[in-house]
Every structure is written in structure tokens, then in C-alpha cells.
N, CA, C and O atoms as a GROMACS GRO file, in nm:
protein
  480
    1MET      N    1   1.448   1.221  -0.240
    1MET     CA    2   1.447   1.327  -0.334
    1MET      C    3   1.344   1.430  -0.307
    1MET      O    4   1.240   1.379  -0.263
    2GLN      N    5   1.340   1.523  -0.316
    2GLN     CA    6   1.327   1.673  -0.260
    2GLN      C    7   1.264   1.785  -0.357
    2GLN      O    8   1.321   1.844  -0.449
    3VAL      N    9   1.156   1.795  -0.321
    3VAL     CA   10   1.123   1.955  -0.407
    3VAL      C   11   1.087   2.035  -0.286
    3VAL      O   12   1.054   2.010  -0.170
    4GLY      N   13   1.109   2.161  -0.371
    4GLY     CA   14   1.057   2.312  -0.268
    4GLY      C   15   0.922   2.373  -0.324
    4GLY      O   16   0.856   2.361  -0.427
    5CYS      N   17   0.914   2.435  -0.218
    5CYS     CA   18   0.751   2.489  -0.172
    5CYS      C   19   0.779   2.628  -0.120
    5CYS      O   20   0.875   2.649  -0.047
    6PRO      N   21   0.706   2.710  -0.153
    6PRO     CA   22   0.704   2.824  -0.020
    6PRO      C   23   0.617   2.787   0.097
    6PRO      O   24   0.534   2.697   0.100
    7ALA      N   25   0.656   2.888   0.211
    7ALA     CA   26   0.606   2.878   0.345
    7ALA      C   27   0.445   2.864   0.333
    7ALA      O   28   0.386   2.937   0.252
    8GLY      N   29   0.402   2.810   0.379
    8GLY     CA   30   0.213   2.801   0.420
    8GLY      C   31   0.173   2.736   0.291
    8GLY      O   32   0.051   2.742   0.279
    9SER      N   33   0.235   2.671   0.183
    9SER     CA   34   0.164   2.604   0.031
    9SER      C   35   0.160   2.414   0.132
    9SER      O   36   0.101   2.316   0.085
   10GLU      N   37   0.197   2.414   0.197
   10GLU     CA   38   0.168   2.264   0.235
   10GLU      C   39   0.046   2.207   0.191
   10GLU      O   40   0.056   2.102   0.129
   11ASP      N   41  -0.087   2.263   0.214
   11ASP     CA   42  -0.209   2.174   0.209
   11ASP      C   43  -0.250   2.206   0.024
   11ASP      O   44  -0.364   2.189  -0.019
   12ARG      N   45  -0.161   2.243  -0.044
   12ARG     CA   46  -0.168   2.247  -0.193
   12ARG      C   47  -0.074   2.143  -0.242
   12ARG      O   48  -0.099   2.061  -0.330
   13GLN      N   49   0.036   2.155  -0.175
   13GLN     CA   50   0.155   1.997  -0.178
   13GLN      C   51   0.038   1.867  -0.173
   13GLN      O   52  -0.003   1.784  -0.254
   14ARG      N   53   0.007   1.904  -0.011
   14ARG     CA   54  -0.097   1.750   0.056
   14ARG      C   55  -0.204   1.723  -0.098
   14ARG      O   56  -0.207   1.622  -0.168
   15ALA      N   57  -0.277   1.845  -0.113
   15ALA     CA   58  -0.383   1.794  -0.218
   15ALA      C   59  -0.314   1.720  -0.356
   15ALA      O   60  -0.376   1.628  -0.410
   16PHE      N   61  -0.189   1.764  -0.406
   16PHE     CA   62  -0.181   1.734  -0.514
   16PHE      C   63  -0.092   1.550  -0.488
   16PHE      O   64  -0.132   1.437  -0.517
   17TYR      N   65   0.007   1.589  -0.438
   17TYR     CA   66   0.072   1.460  -0.368
   17TYR      C   67  -0.036   1.356  -0.324
   17TYR      O   68  -0.015   1.244  -0.371
   18GLU      N   69  -0.116   1.364  -0.265
   18GLU     CA   70  -0.170   1.286  -0.154
   18GLU      C   71  -0.332   1.280  -0.226
   18GLU      O   72  -0.396   1.179  -0.256
   19GLY      N   73  -0.354   1.362  -0.235
   19GLY     CA   74  -0.549   1.376  -0.311
   19GLY      C   75  -0.534   1.350  -0.460
   19GLY      O   76  -0.635   1.306  -0.515
   20VAL      N   77  -0.434   1.368  -0.532
   20VAL     CA   78  -0.408   1.339  -0.672
   20VAL      C   79  -0.352   1.218  -0.714
   20VAL      O   80  -0.416   1.134  -0.776
   21LEU      N   81  -0.235   1.207  -0.681
   21LEU     CA   82  -0.172   1.107  -0.685
   21LEU      C   83  -0.196   0.975  -0.580
   21LEU      O   84  -0.121   0.878  -0.575
   22GLY      N   85  -0.290   0.989  -0.518
   22GLY     CA   86  -0.274   0.904  -0.400
   22GLY      C   87  -0.168   0.835  -0.274
   22GLY      O   88  -0.190   0.750  -0.188
   23TRP      N   89  -0.043   0.918  -0.308
   23TRP     CA   90   0.033   0.934  -0.222
   23TRP      C   91   0.002   0.908  -0.076
   23TRP      O   92  -0.077   0.986  -0.022
   24THR      N   93   0.051   0.813  -0.007
   24THR     CA   94   0.061   0.861   0.179
   24THR      C   95   0.136   0.945   0.250
   24THR      O   96   0.259   0.952   0.250
   25GLU      N   97   0.038   1.025   0.326
   25GLU     CA   98   0.169   1.150   0.350
   25GLU      C   99   0.232   1.050   0.495
   25GLU      O  100   0.180   0.963   0.564
   26LEU      N  101   0.358   1.112   0.495
   26LEU     CA  102   0.471   1.063   0.628
   26LEU      C  103   0.483   1.123   0.697
   26LEU      O  104   0.526   1.234   0.666
   27PRO      N  105   0.445   1.085   0.879
   27PRO     CA  106   0.510   1.216   0.966
   27PRO      C  107   0.656   1.240   0.941
   27PRO      O  108   0.735   1.164   0.885
   28LYS      N  109   0.679   1.357   0.993
   28LYS     CA  110   0.807   1.419   0.994
   28LYS      C  111   0.815   1.392   1.120
   28LYS      O  112   0.714   1.366   1.186
   29PRO      N  113   0.960   1.395   1.180
   29PRO     CA  114   1.027   1.395   1.337
   29PRO      C  115   0.972   1.528   1.379
   29PRO      O  116   0.984   1.614   1.293
   30PRO      N  117   0.930   1.555   1.461
   30PRO     CA  118   0.876   1.684   1.511
   30PRO      C  119   0.981   1.806   1.535
   30PRO      O  120   0.935   1.920   1.539
   31LEU      N  121   1.116   1.787   1.551
   31LEU     CA  122   1.213   1.865   1.511
   31LEU      C  123   1.212   1.957   1.348
   31LEU      O  124   1.214   2.073   1.307
   32LEU      N  125   1.207   1.858   1.310
   32LEU     CA  126   1.176   1.845   1.139
   32LEU      C  127   1.018   1.917   1.081
   32LEU      O  128   1.003   1.967   0.969
   33ALA      N  129   0.921   1.907   1.179
   33ALA     CA  130   0.801   1.910   1.140
   33ALA      C  131   0.801   2.070   1.171
   33ALA      O  132   0.764   2.145   1.081
   34ALA      N  133   0.841   2.122   1.290
   34ALA     CA  134   0.838   2.296   1.286
   34ALA      C  135   0.893   2.339   1.199
   34ALA      O  136   0.891   2.462   1.192
   35ARG      N  137   0.960   2.272   1.102
   35ARG     CA  138   1.021   2.380   0.996
   35ARG      C  139   0.917   2.375   0.856
   35ARG      O  140   0.933   2.442   0.754
   36GLY      N  141   0.840   2.305   0.874
   36GLY     CA  142   0.680   2.310   0.778
   36GLY      C  143   0.746   2.201   0.652
   36GLY      O  144   0.851   2.139   0.669
   37GLY      N  145   0.676   2.192   0.544
   37GLY     CA  146   0.715   2.092   0.458
   37GLY      C  147   0.603   1.950   0.501
   37GLY      O  148   0.525   1.939   0.595
   38CYS      N  149   0.632   1.866   0.401
   38CYS     CA  150   0.596   1.754   0.421
   38CYS      C  151   0.638   1.652   0.303
   38CYS      O  152   0.675   1.685   0.190
   39TRP      N  153   0.622   1.501   0.361
   39TRP     CA  154   0.653   1.377   0.321
   39TRP      C  155   0.553   1.319   0.276
   39TRP      O  156   0.442   1.357   0.315
   40PHE      N  157   0.566   1.199   0.169
   40PHE     CA  158   0.525   1.172   0.112
   40PHE      C  159   0.578   1.001   0.103
   40PHE      O  160   0.700   0.999   0.090
   41GLN      N  161   0.529   0.885   0.106
   41GLN     CA  162   0.548   0.741   0.037
   41GLN      C  163   0.537   0.755  -0.104
   41GLN      O  164   0.430   0.801  -0.142
   42VAL      N  165   0.626   0.725  -0.195
   42VAL     CA  166   0.668   0.670  -0.303
   42VAL      C  167   0.626   0.579  -0.344
   42VAL      O  168   0.723   0.504  -0.348
   43PRO      N  169   0.514   0.509  -0.392
   43PRO     CA  170   0.429   0.374  -0.425
   43PRO      C  171   0.525   0.307  -0.489
   43PRO      O  172   0.583   0.342  -0.592
   44GLY      N  173   0.548   0.170  -0.401
   44GLY     CA  174   0.617   0.060  -0.530
   44GLY      C  175   0.794   0.091  -0.444
   44GLY      O  176   0.887   0.019  -0.480
   45LEU      N  177   0.820   0.202  -0.333
   45LEU     CA  178   0.977   0.173  -0.309
   45LEU      C  179   0.943   0.179  -0.164
   45LEU      O  180   0.830   0.201  -0.118
   46SER      N  181   1.054   0.157  -0.095
   46SER     CA  182   1.061   0.151   0.046
   46SER      C  183   1.166   0.202   0.117
   46SER      O  184   1.280   0.197   0.069
   47GLY      N  185   1.149   0.241   0.205
   47GLY     CA  186   1.280   0.362   0.273
   47GLY      C  187   1.322   0.495   0.253
   47GLY      O  188   1.240   0.574   0.206
   48PRO      N  189   1.423   0.529   0.279
   48PRO     CA  190   1.449   0.706   0.245
   48PRO      C  191   1.440   0.674   0.086
   48PRO      O  192   1.374   0.759   0.026
   49ASP      N  193   1.477   0.600   0.026
   49ASP     CA  194   1.462   0.575  -0.119
   49ASP      C  195   1.314   0.617  -0.159
   49ASP      O  196   1.292   0.686  -0.258
   50GLY      N  197   1.226   0.575  -0.083
   50GLY     CA  198   1.130   0.572  -0.134
   50GLY      C  199   1.004   0.681  -0.078
   50GLY      O  200   0.886   0.657  -0.050
   51GLU      N  201   1.062   0.778  -0.077
   51GLU     CA  202   1.009   0.907   0.011
   51GLU      C  203   0.976   1.041  -0.045
   51GLU      O  204   1.015   1.101   0.056
   52LEU      N  205   0.946   1.117  -0.108
   52LEU     CA  206   0.976   1.246  -0.166
   52LEU      C  207   0.929   1.371  -0.045
   52LEU      O  208   0.810   1.390  -0.022
   53HIS      N  209   1.004   1.428   0.006
   53HIS     CA  210   1.020   1.529   0.076
   53HIS      C  211   1.007   1.674   0.018
   53HIS      O  212   1.090   1.700  -0.069
   54VAL      N  213   0.919   1.771   0.050
   54VAL     CA  214   0.869   1.873   0.016
   54VAL      C  215   0.936   1.972   0.131
   54VAL      O  216   0.876   1.983   0.238
   55GLY      N  217   1.015   2.017   0.116
   55GLY     CA  218   1.072   2.115   0.191
   55GLY      C  219   1.048   2.282   0.120
   55GLY      O  220   1.048   2.315   0.002
   56VAL      N  221   1.026   2.385   0.274
   56VAL     CA  222   1.008   2.523   0.273
   56VAL      C  223   1.121   2.569   0.193
   56VAL      O  224   1.238   2.538   0.214
   57GLU      N  225   1.084   2.638   0.108
   57GLU     CA  226   1.228   2.770   0.085
   57GLU      C  227   1.192   2.907   0.082
   57GLU      O  228   1.101   2.957   0.016
   58GLN      N  229   1.277   2.966   0.163
   58GLN     CA  230   1.213   3.102   0.209
   58GLN      C  231   1.205   3.192   0.051
   58GLN      O  232   1.116   3.277   0.035
   59ASP      N  233   1.292   3.166  -0.042
   59ASP     CA  234   1.295   3.245  -0.152
   59ASP      C  235   1.274   3.099  -0.261
   59ASP      O  236   1.368   3.044  -0.317
   60PHE      N  237   1.180   3.072  -0.269
   60PHE     CA  238   1.105   2.982  -0.358
   60PHE      C  239   1.098   2.985  -0.498
   60PHE      O  240   1.014   3.070  -0.529
   61ARG      N  241   1.145   2.932  -0.597
   61ARG     CA  242   1.099   2.918  -0.725
   61ARG      C  243   1.107   2.805  -0.755
   61ARG      O  244   1.192   2.724  -0.718
   62PRO      N  245   0.959   2.780  -0.874
   62PRO     CA  246   0.965   2.639  -0.860
   62PRO      C  247   1.086   2.579  -0.983
   62PRO      O  248   1.140   2.650  -1.068
   63ALA      N  249   1.109   2.422  -0.960
   63ALA     CA  250   1.212   2.406  -1.044
   63ALA      C  251   1.176   2.407  -1.156
   63ALA      O  252   1.057   2.379  -1.150
   64HIS      N  253   1.216   2.430  -1.310
   64HIS     CA  254   1.170   2.432  -1.410
   64HIS      C  255   1.248   2.327  -1.457
   64HIS      O  256   1.170   2.244  -1.504
   65ARG      N  257   1.364   2.289  -1.467
   65ARG     CA  258   1.438   2.217  -1.528
   65ARG      C  259   1.492   2.055  -1.438
   65ARG      O  260   1.494   1.944  -1.490
   66ALA      N  261   1.523   2.082  -1.323
   66ALA     CA  262   1.569   1.974  -1.253
   66ALA      C  263   1.439   1.940  -1.211
   66ALA      O  264   1.341   2.014  -1.206
   67HIS      N  265   1.450   1.772  -1.169
   67HIS     CA  266   1.340   1.748  -1.160
   67HIS      C  267   1.344   1.528  -1.089
   67HIS      O  268   1.426   1.442  -1.121
   68PRO      N  269   1.240   1.517  -1.006
   68PRO     CA  270   1.250   1.400  -0.988
   68PRO      C  271   1.161   1.296  -1.085
   68PRO      O  272   1.051   1.326  -1.131
   69ALA      N  273   1.220   1.189  -1.105
   69ALA     CA  274   1.118   1.105  -1.189
   69ALA      C  275   1.055   1.000  -1.105
   69ALA      O  276   1.097   0.968  -0.994
   70PHE      N  277   0.983   0.962  -1.147
   70PHE     CA  278   0.916   0.822  -1.081
   70PHE      C  279   0.824   0.734  -1.202
   70PHE      O  280   0.755   0.774  -1.295
   71VAL      N  281   0.861   0.585  -1.149
   71VAL     CA  282   0.809   0.480  -1.238
   71VAL      C  283   0.663   0.451  -1.186
   71VAL      O  284   0.637   0.398  -1.078
   72VAL      N  285   0.573   0.496  -1.280
   72VAL     CA  286   0.441   0.442  -1.241
   72VAL      C  287   0.380   0.342  -1.353
   72VAL      O  288   0.440   0.282  -1.442
   73ASP      N  289   0.232   0.340  -1.320
   73ASP     CA  290   0.154   0.278  -1.432
   73ASP      C  291   0.118   0.430  -1.519
   73ASP      O  292   0.034   0.511  -1.483
   74ILE      N  293   0.191   0.439  -1.620
   74ILE     CA  294   0.185   0.550  -1.706
   74ILE      C  295   0.062   0.608  -1.756
   74ILE      O  296   0.043   0.727  -1.778
   75ASP      N  297  -0.037   0.491  -1.773
   75ASP     CA  298  -0.158   0.561  -1.919
   75ASP      C  299  -0.229   0.575  -1.750
   75ASP      O  300  -0.273   0.690  -1.757
   76ALA      N  301  -0.255   0.539  -1.649
   76ALA     CA  302  -0.341   0.547  -1.543
   76ALA      C  303  -0.315   0.691  -1.452
   76ALA      O  304  -0.400   0.764  -1.402
   77THR      N  305  -0.141   0.706  -1.451
   77THR     CA  306  -0.118   0.854  -1.326
   77THR      C  307  -0.142   0.939  -1.481
   77THR      O  308  -0.176   1.054  -1.452
   78ALA      N  309  -0.136   0.925  -1.612
   78ALA     CA  310  -0.163   1.044  -1.689
   78ALA      C  311  -0.308   1.084  -1.676
   78ALA      O  312  -0.348   1.198  -1.651
   79GLY      N  313  -0.388   0.967  -1.700
   79GLY     CA  314  -0.533   1.020  -1.664
   79GLY      C  315  -0.602   1.066  -1.573
   79GLY      O  316  -0.717   1.111  -1.578
   80THR      N  317  -0.521   1.055  -1.472
   80THR     CA  318  -0.576   1.086  -1.311
   80THR      C  319  -0.496   1.264  -1.309
   80THR      O  320  -0.554   1.350  -1.242
   81LEU      N  321  -0.404   1.292  -1.363
   81LEU     CA  322  -0.352   1.384  -1.368
   81LEU      C  323  -0.452   1.467  -1.472
   81LEU      O  324  -0.531   1.533  -1.405
   82VAL      N  325  -0.470   1.482  -1.598
   82VAL     CA  326  -0.530   1.510  -1.661
   82VAL      C  327  -0.710   1.567  -1.620
   82VAL      O  328  -0.783   1.661  -1.652
   83SER      N  329  -0.717   1.470  -1.551
   83SER     CA  330  -0.878   1.434  -1.500
   83SER      C  331  -0.849   1.563  -1.397
   83SER      O  332  -0.897   1.672  -1.426
   84ALA      N  333  -0.788   1.551  -1.302
   84ALA     CA  334  -0.760   1.690  -1.210
   84ALA      C  335  -0.732   1.799  -1.219
   84ALA      O  336  -0.705   1.873  -1.124
   85GLY      N  337  -0.735   1.841  -1.376
   85GLY     CA  338  -0.707   1.942  -1.471
   85GLY      C  339  -0.530   2.006  -1.443
   85GLY      O  340  -0.488   2.121  -1.428
   86PHE      N  341  -0.461   1.876  -1.446
   86PHE     CA  342  -0.285   1.919  -1.426
   86PHE      C  343  -0.240   1.868  -1.554
   86PHE      O  344  -0.278   1.764  -1.608
   87PRO      N  345  -0.135   1.969  -1.606
   87PRO     CA  346  -0.062   1.927  -1.749
   87PRO      C  347  -0.022   1.806  -1.792
   87PRO      O  348   0.033   1.784  -1.684
   88VAL      N  349  -0.001   1.709  -1.852
   88VAL     CA  350   0.053   1.654  -1.893
   88VAL      C  351   0.122   1.652  -2.054
   88VAL      O  352   0.065   1.646  -2.163
   89GLU      N  353   0.234   1.660  -2.027
   89GLU     CA  354   0.361   1.698  -2.176
   89GLU      C  355   0.390   1.549  -2.206
   89GLU      O  356   0.415   1.484  -2.104
   90TRP      N  357   0.393   1.496  -2.297
   90TRP     CA  358   0.427   1.387  -2.353
   90TRP      C  359   0.561   1.423  -2.396
   90TRP      O  360   0.572   1.540  -2.434
   91ALA      N  361   0.702   1.325  -2.401
   91ALA     CA  362   0.810   1.321  -2.446
   91ALA      C  363   0.834   1.247  -2.544
   91ALA      O  364   0.767   1.146  -2.567
   92ASP      N  365   0.927   1.284  -2.614
   92ASP     CA  366   0.965   1.242  -2.715
   92ASP      C  367   1.018   1.100  -2.740
   92ASP      O  368   1.134   1.060  -2.726
   93PRO      N  369   0.917   1.035  -2.779
   93PRO     CA  370   0.974   0.881  -2.782
   93PRO      C  371   1.093   0.852  -2.785
   93PRO      O  372   1.144   0.768  -2.710
   94ALA      N  373   1.175   0.942  -2.905
   94ALA     CA  374   1.315   0.868  -2.955
   94ALA      C  375   1.428   0.885  -2.832
   94ALA      O  376   1.521   0.806  -2.817
   95GLU      N  377   1.402   1.003  -2.747
   95GLU     CA  378   1.460   1.037  -2.658
   95GLU      C  379   1.526   0.918  -2.583
   95GLU      O  380   1.648   0.898  -2.590
   96ILE      N  381   1.426   0.825  -2.497
   96ILE     CA  382   1.459   0.707  -2.440
   96ILE      C  383   1.384   0.623  -2.511
   96ILE      O  384   1.261   0.630  -2.510
   97PRO      N  385   1.459   0.522  -2.590
   97PRO     CA  386   1.360   0.468  -2.678
   97PRO      C  387   1.339   0.298  -2.568
   97PRO      O  388   1.426   0.247  -2.498
   98GLY      N  389   1.179   0.241  -2.590
   98GLY     CA  390   1.122   0.151  -2.516
   98GLY      C  391   1.060   0.233  -2.370
   98GLY      O  392   1.004   0.176  -2.276
   99ARG      N  393   1.083   0.347  -2.378
   99ARG     CA  394   0.979   0.390  -2.248
   99ARG      C  395   0.924   0.533  -2.278
   99ARG      O  396   0.963   0.642  -2.319
  100ARG      N  397   0.826   0.477  -2.239
  100ARG     CA  398   0.687   0.591  -2.246
  100ARG      C  399   0.724   0.714  -2.116
  100ARG      O  400   0.773   0.690  -2.006
  101ARG      N  401   0.689   0.826  -2.163
  101ARG     CA  402   0.701   0.921  -2.052
  101ARG      C  403   0.682   1.071  -2.059
  101ARG      O  404   0.700   1.130  -2.166
  102PHE      N  405   0.642   1.148  -1.928
  102PHE     CA  406   0.573   1.269  -1.941
  102PHE      C  407   0.616   1.330  -1.835
  102PHE      O  408   0.666   1.277  -1.735
  103HIS      N  409   0.586   1.511  -1.869
  103HIS     CA  410   0.665   1.569  -1.772
  103HIS      C  411   0.517   1.660  -1.694
  103HIS      O  412   0.431   1.686  -1.779
  104THR      N  413   0.487   1.698  -1.574
  104THR     CA  414   0.404   1.751  -1.518
  104THR      C  415   0.433   1.829  -1.387
  104THR      O  416   0.542   1.823  -1.330
  105ARG      N  417   0.334   1.897  -1.346
  105ARG     CA  418   0.394   2.004  -1.261
  105ARG      C  419   0.298   1.987  -1.118
  105ARG      O  420   0.184   1.940  -1.117
  106ASP      N  421   0.367   2.034  -1.009
  106ASP     CA  422   0.299   1.967  -0.875
  106ASP      C  423   0.248   2.123  -0.853
  106ASP      O  424   0.287   2.221  -0.916
  107GLY      N  425   0.156   2.121  -0.752
  107GLY     CA  426   0.087   2.209  -0.681
  107GLY      C  427   0.179   2.350  -0.660
  107GLY      O  428   0.118   2.439  -0.601
  108ASP      N  429   0.307   2.379  -0.696
  108ASP     CA  430   0.381   2.482  -0.708
  108ASP      C  431   0.418   2.484  -0.792
  108ASP      O  432   0.480   2.589  -0.804
  109GLY      N  433   0.424   2.416  -0.888
  109GLY     CA  434   0.482   2.446  -1.030
  109GLY      C  435   0.589   2.386  -1.020
  109GLY      O  436   0.657   2.461  -1.088
  110ASN      N  437   0.666   2.298  -0.983
  110ASN     CA  438   0.774   2.226  -0.991
  110ASN      C  439   0.752   2.102  -1.134
  110ASN      O  440   0.654   2.038  -1.171
  111ARG      N  441   0.867   2.106  -1.175
  111ARG     CA  442   0.842   1.970  -1.293
  111ARG      C  443   0.853   1.829  -1.241
  111ARG      O  444   0.946   1.805  -1.164
  112LEU      N  445   0.800   1.766  -1.264
  112LEU     CA  446   0.811   1.618  -1.215
  112LEU      C  447   0.822   1.525  -1.357
  112LEU      O  448   0.752   1.568  -1.449
  113GLU      N  449   0.880   1.436  -1.378
  113GLU     CA  450   0.894   1.327  -1.467
  113GLU      C  451   0.831   1.207  -1.426
  113GLU      O  452   0.871   1.156  -1.322
  114PHE      N  453   0.706   1.132  -1.511
  114PHE     CA  454   0.676   1.024  -1.482
  114PHE      C  455   0.722   0.912  -1.598
  114PHE      O  456   0.739   0.950  -1.713
  115LEU      N  457   0.740   0.787  -1.566
  115LEU     CA  458   0.818   0.704  -1.658
  115LEU      C  459   0.700   0.558  -1.677
  115LEU      O  460   0.603   0.538  -1.604
  116SER      N  461   0.739   0.479  -1.785
  116SER     CA  462   0.678   0.345  -1.763
  116SER      C  463   0.795   0.273  -1.735
  116SER      O  464   0.910   0.316  -1.748
  117SER      N  465   0.758   0.146  -1.691
  117SER     CA  466   0.870   0.057  -1.677
  117SER      C  467   0.922   0.064  -1.827
  117SER      O  468   0.877   0.116  -1.929
  118GLU      N  469   1.065  -0.030  -1.789
  118GLU     CA  470   1.123  -0.024  -1.943
  118GLU      C  471   1.031  -0.124  -2.003
  118GLU      O  472   0.954  -0.206  -1.953
  119GLY      N  473   1.061  -0.092  -2.124
  119GLY     CA  474   0.976  -0.190  -2.217
  119GLY      C  475   0.844  -0.164  -2.203
  119GLY      O  476   0.812  -0.278  -2.238
  120HIS      N  477   0.735  -0.111  -2.181
  120HIS     CA  478   0.642  -0.137  -2.161
  120HIS      C  479   0.559   0.024  -2.194
  120HIS      O  480   0.437   0.034  -2.180
   0.00000   0.00000   0.00000
């Protein structure tokens, strides 16, 4: 999974993904690290499927519609985000019956979705 960021905003993204969500930053290989950006381990997932890559885009515009989705402890994550001052916009429960979910924005305004596991 990947989201974009403007050059020089890595600390803002670290503050969100590592500081607020508590995700561990992963080291980037040296040749890729020179391009900027940062990588994070998504809790509960392993290997490449469990990584979120934040890549520098020269003409960055936050993703307003396209977004990655993460299965989390929905109430705890919503509470953490609200406490840190990030918006939590709950989705209509009729859209995906049996799953609670909400959207928020990361440190650079990219749209993210957080979902409960099925049936919870």
C-alpha cells in the first residue's frame, strides 16, 4: 500500500503514523531512502502486505477519494485519532452491513479508512 506526501513532510507523516497510530517505522533500503518518504509496519500484517509506504511526489495532492483501508480495533483507533485532533467521519452502516468503519486524513491530508473486523 502506498500514499503520497510532499517533499520534506516525512516528519509530519512520522508524527501521524508512528506518533498517533503507534505503527513502527521500517528502514528503507539506502537507494530508496535517498528519494525521501518513509515506510511503516501495519500492525497485524506481515511481509510486503503489512507495509504502508509513504512516497514523495513532486506535484503532491492529497488523495481525496482513493485510499488504503486497515482492519483495526475500531473504537480504540477512533478514540486515539480524536484525542490527537484528527477528524473521524463514521460511514453509513448500511453501506457494508456488519462492519463499522470510518475515514480520516493523515498528516498530509490523504484519505484513510479504518474498519472493524467482520461481525464486530
